[in-house]
N, C-alpha and C positions, 0 to 999 in steps of 0.2 A: 407351574410344574403339575403334572397329573400322575395319578396312580390308581389303585383300586383297593377297596375294602371288601373282603369276601367273608360271608357268614352263611354256612350251610349252602343252600342253592341260590342265595342272593349275592350278586356282585354289583357294587355301586362304584362309579368313578369318583375319585377324590381329587380335589384341586387345592393346592397349597401355595402359600407365598412365603418368602423368606427374607432374612437379613444376613449379610455377611460382614464380618469385622475384618478389616485389611490392615496389615502393618504398613504405616506410611513410608518406612525406609526401604523395606524389601518388597513391598507390594504382594506379599504372601497372605493368604487367608489364614486367620488365627482362630476364627470361630464362625460357625454357621448355625442358624436356627430357622426352621420352617414350621408353619402352623397351618392347620386346616382352615380354609377360607370360610366355610359354612358347615354347621352340623348336618349330619345325614340322619334324619328321623326314621327313614325306612329300615335302618340297621341299628338304630339307637346309638350312633357315634356322635358324641358331643364335642370331643376335642382330640386332636392328634398333634403332638409337638415332637419334633426331632431336633436334638442339639448335638453338634459335633465340635469338639475341642481339638485343635491341631497343635502339634509341638514340633520342635526342630529335632531331626534325627541325623546324626553324622555318620556317613559311611567312609571309614578310613581308607578302604581299599581303592576308592576313586577320588578321595579328597573333596567330597561334596556333601552338602547339607540340604535336606529337603524338609518341608513342612508336611507332616503326615498325620492322619487321625490318631489321637491318643485315647479318646473316650467318645463313645456315642451313646446317647440316651434317648429312648423313645417313650413318651408318656401318652397314655390313651385314657380318656374317660368314655367308657363304652358299657352300655347295658346296666347302668347304675354302679359300675365298678371303676376304680382308679387303678390302672396298671402301669408299671414302669419296667422297661427292659433296658439294661445297661451293659455295654460291652467296653472292655479296656484292651488296648493293644500295646504290645511292647516286643522287644527283641526282634526287630525287623531284620530281614535278610535281603541281601541284594543278589539277584540272579542275572546272568548274562547269557544270551542265546545268540549264536552266530549261524548264519545260513549262507549257502552258496547256491547259485543257479547255473545249470548247464543247458545250453541250447543245442539243438541238433535233432536228428531223426533217431528213433529207437533202433537198437540192434535187432537183427532177425533172430528171434528166439528159436526157430526150428533148427538153425545151424548149431545151437548149443544143446540140443536134445531136450528142449523144454517145449511143451505144447502150449499153444495159446488157446484162450476160451473159444475162439471161432473155429478152430480146426481140431479134429480128433487126433489123438496120438498115433 
């Protein structure tokens, strides 16, 4: 996996590798961890680790359960500092969008008193 680390005018590509923990019964991912493959001395980035913990979320309206991220932590050793950024997720909402598609030719706008961009009113 690749990304980028930017500091001021310098942008360095990052390459990471990871491990996934998978539930043997449901085949759902329960945990992910990625680590920087090699330090980036040009921007003094020594370490970058991302950990994602998944948990089951039940949506009663559809009677289904999904494994969704519950917590994400990014730890960075950069420029002599140890930084950790943590996110927690809860109260998931389920949204549904429906769309229809109509095929045919557009109606003549001039007969409705509307001018088109190509013709003056």
